N, C-alpha and C positions, 0 to 999 in steps of 0.2 A: 539620234539627238540625245544629249545628256540632260537629265533632270536637274534643275538647280538644287543646290544643297539644302536650302530651307524647305523646299517642297518635299524632298526626299525624307527629311527628318519628320515632317508632318505625317507621312504615310508609313512610317516605320512600325512594324508589328512588335508589340511587347514580347519580351522573352517569357517563357513559361514560368521562370522563377519570379519575375515581376508580378505575374498574375496570381501565383499561389502564395507569395509572401504575406499579403494581408490576411489571408485565411489562416496560415500557419501562426501568424502573430496573434490573431483572435483566439485560436485554439490554445495557445500558450497562456494567454490572459485568462481564458475561461478555466483552464486547469489550475492556475494560481487562485482564482476566486473559489473554485470548488474545494481546493485544499483548505483554504482559510475557513470556509463554511463548515467543512468536516471537522476541523480542529475545534471550532467554537462549539459545535454540536457534541463533540467528544468530551470537552470540559464540562458542559452542562450535564451530560449523562453521568459522568464520573461523580459529580456533586450530588446527584439525585437518586442514584441507583440503589443505595443501601449496602448492606453487608453481602458481599459476593459469596461468602461461605455458605449461605443459606439456599443457594440455587441448586437445581437438579442439573447435573452435567452429563452430556454424552461423553463417556469416558473411553479414551484410547489408552488405557493402562496408566500412562504418566501425564498425559495432557488431555484435559476435559474442556468441552465448550458448551455453552448454553446460549440459545437464541434469546436475546432480550427484546428485540423489536425487529420486525421484517415482514409486514403484511404482504400477502401475495400480490404481485403486480407492481410493487414499488421497486425502485432502483437501488435502494440502500438497505443494509441490514446491520444491526448492532449486536455484538456478541460479547459474552463474558468468557474469559479463559481461566482455568485453574491449572497452574503449573506445579505438579508435585516435584519433590526434590529429584534432580537428575533429568527432568523432562527436557526434551530437545525436539525441535522441528527438523525435518529434512531441509537441506539447502534448496531454496525455491525462489521463484519470482511470482508475480501476480498478473492476472488478466484484467484487473480493475484498479481504480484508485482505492487507497486504503489509508487508515490512520489507526494508531493505538496509543493508549496511555496506561502506564503501570499504576495500579491502584494500591497494591500492597506487595512488599517483598522487593526482590531485585531480579531482573532478567538481563542476561547478556545478549546483545545483538551482534552477530558477526556479519560483516559485509564482504561481498565477493565480486570479482570481475570475471567475465567469461574469458577463458584462455583458448578454447576451441569449441567445437559444436556443443558438447555436453559436459565438458569439464570446466571447473572454475577454480580460481586461486583466491585465497583469503587476502583482503586488502585492509582490514581493520576490525576493531572490536570496541564496543561501547557498553558500559554497564549502566542500565537504566533503572532508576529507583522510583519511589512513589511520586506521582505528579509529572514524571517525565514523559514526553510525547514524541512521536515520530509520525510524519505524514508523507505519503508517497503518491505522486501523480501517475496516471496511466502512461504518460509520456516518458517516464523514467525507466531506464533499463536496470532497475534495482533488484539485486539478488542478495538474499540474506538467509540466515537461520537464527533461531532464538533458543536460549538455553537458561534453565534454572540451575545454576551451579551451587546453590545453597542447600542446607539441610532442612529448610522449612518451605511450606507452600507459598507460592506467589500468585497474584491475581492481576489480570489486565482486562481492559475493555477495548474492543476492536470495532471500527466502523468500516464497512466495505461497500463499494458501489456495485453490488450485485444482488439479484433477487434469489434468496435461498430456496424458493419454490421451484426455480428453474435450474439452479446450479448447486452442486453439493459443496463446493469450496471456492475460495478465491485464488487458489494456487493454479498457475498456468503450467509451469514446468518444474520438475525436480532435477537437481544436478548432482554430479559426483565431484566432491572436492579433490584437488590434487594432493 
């Protein structure tokens, strides 16, 4: 005996996508809110941090960083970066949401797309100057490198969603550009 169409419709099981979509939408909404909050916090930090030249930096020859805030057990850490002339980061992605603002000088950001498992191809470049900001959600597959191509030091402030007491860095993977 066939079940009438309206009863069959009432007993239809929702597809997995229908069940998961509201959760995914909420996750995307939370990422947008988190990024907006991170941007606001970064602007406030940049306005109140003072002269970044006076900080003690953990120096990797060309690129130094100094932890401005990151109490153990918190999910966020705020860092100052000193970019000596010629400083460059490896091409990398992040395991956490992050945002940065250039405080002084100019930093070129190069964006990449994955071409195969560990190789990436450059897709664009942006020169960021004082007050310019970039925020990246954890959901983005954002791969980039940063460069100080000038002959003077540059300074930036970075906010990461990771506990520096538990993890050394925000970098998840490094890549070889093509």
